[in-house]
C-alpha positions in Angstrom: 72.7 114.0 37.9 75.0 112.0 40.3 73.9 108.8 38.6 74.9 110.1 35.2 78.3 111.3 36.6 78.9 107.9 38.3 78.2 106.0 35.1 80.1 108.3 32.8 83.5 107.9 34.5 83.6 104.1 34.3 82.2 104.2 30.8 85.0 106.6 29.8 87.6 104.2 31.4 86.2 101.3 29.5 86.2 103.3 26.3 89.9 104.2 26.8 90.8 100.6 27.4 88.9 99.5 24.3 90.7 102.3 22.3 94.1 101.0 23.6 93.3 97.5 22.5 92.1 98.6 19.0 95.3 100.7 18.6 97.5 97.8 19.6 95.7 95.5 17.1 95.9 98.2 14.4 99.7 98.6 14.9 100.2 94.8 14.8 98.2 94.4 11.6 100.1 97.3 9.9 103.4 96.1 11.5 104.2 99.8 12.0 107.3 100.8 13.9 106.7 102.8 17.1 106.9 106.3 15.8 105.9 108.6 18.6 103.6 108.2 21.6 100.5 106.1 21.1 97.2 108.1 21.1 95.8 105.9 23.9 98.7 106.6 26.1 98.1 110.3 25.8 94.4 109.8 26.5 95.2 107.8 29.7 97.5 110.5 30.8 94.8 113.2 30.4 92.2 111.0 32.1 94.5 110.5 35.0 95.3 114.2 35.1 91.6 114.9 35.3 91.3 112.7 38.4 94.7 113.5 40.1 96.1 117.0 40.2 99.7 115.8 40.6 99.6 114.1 37.2 98.8 117.5 35.6 101.9 118.9 37.2 104.0 115.9 35.9 102.6 116.4 32.3 103.4 120.1 32.4 106.9 119.3 33.6 107.4 116.9 30.7 106.3 119.6 28.2 108.7 122.1 29.8 111.6 119.7 29.8 111.0 118.8 26.2 111.2 122.5 25.2 114.5 123.2 27.0 117.6 123.3 24.9 120.3 120.7 25.6 123.9 121.9 25.5 126.3 119.3 24.2 129.1 120.7 26.2 127.3 120.4 29.6 129.1 117.9 31.8 131.6 116.9 29.1 135.2 116.4 30.2 137.7 119.0 28.8 139.8 117.9 25.8 143.3 119.1 25.5 144.0 120.5 22.0 147.4 121.7 20.9 146.8 123.6 17.7 150.5 124.4 17.2 151.5 120.7 17.0 148.1 119.5 15.6 147.6 117.1 18.4 144.4 116.3 20.4 144.5 114.5 23.8 141.4 112.5 24.6 140.6 111.1 28.1 139.8 107.4 28.1 137.5 105.9 30.7 140.3 103.9 32.3 142.1 107.2 33.1 144.9 106.8 30.5 145.2 109.6 27.9 146.3 108.9 24.4 147.1 111.0 21.3 
């Protein structure tokens, strides 16, 4: 049983490398734009997560981060708006404010 386990992990690694090469060749032949994560990259992540527990935590953190909503106003500098005059003051990176 140990022999089968010892042979199956290297075989799986070689299979993943072969799959990555085939995927790269397929994308070059089709000249497809990179739309999303490659399948082989996800497979390598799962293989690494199987061998190292800290990788599983990292993958779970990525999923959690992707599900969180991003607020556009977070960290944005305040803009001065004068509705009576119809004027907006914007802050420039050099520190000078203009209308």
